[in-house]
C-alpha positions, 0 to 999 in steps of 0.5 A: 500500500505504498503511496496510499494515505487515508487522510488524503482519500478522506479529504478528496471525498469531502472535496468531491461534488457529491459532498452532502449539504447538511441543510438539504431537505430543511425548509428555508426560513424566509420563504413564502410558499406560492399558493397559485393563481386565484380563481379570479386571476385564472378567469381574467387570464382566460378572458385575456383582460387587462386591469383597465378592461375589467369593469367593461367585461360582461363575461367577467361581471357575470362570473363575479356575480356568481362567485363573489360570495366564495371566491376572491374578487378585488374590492375595487371591482365589487365597488365599481359594480355596486356589488356586496359580498354576503356576510359583509356589511 
């Protein structure tokens, strides 16, 4: 076993790209999980509306009337159309 030094082998293993990360699998402390797009955002995307077109969209207004009590709808849009959410005064 001439030329083989166990200390140099251990150091080589540690320098290898396969060295284990001690933080692997631990959740990041300062991250907020992405919840995905809201139903409102999905409808707006499907209708291809820009924010300036929201109030004039008949299809969006129909969707909002049907879903305002259990889906997210921007308050400014509810106010613009004179709609109220059940249970809120």
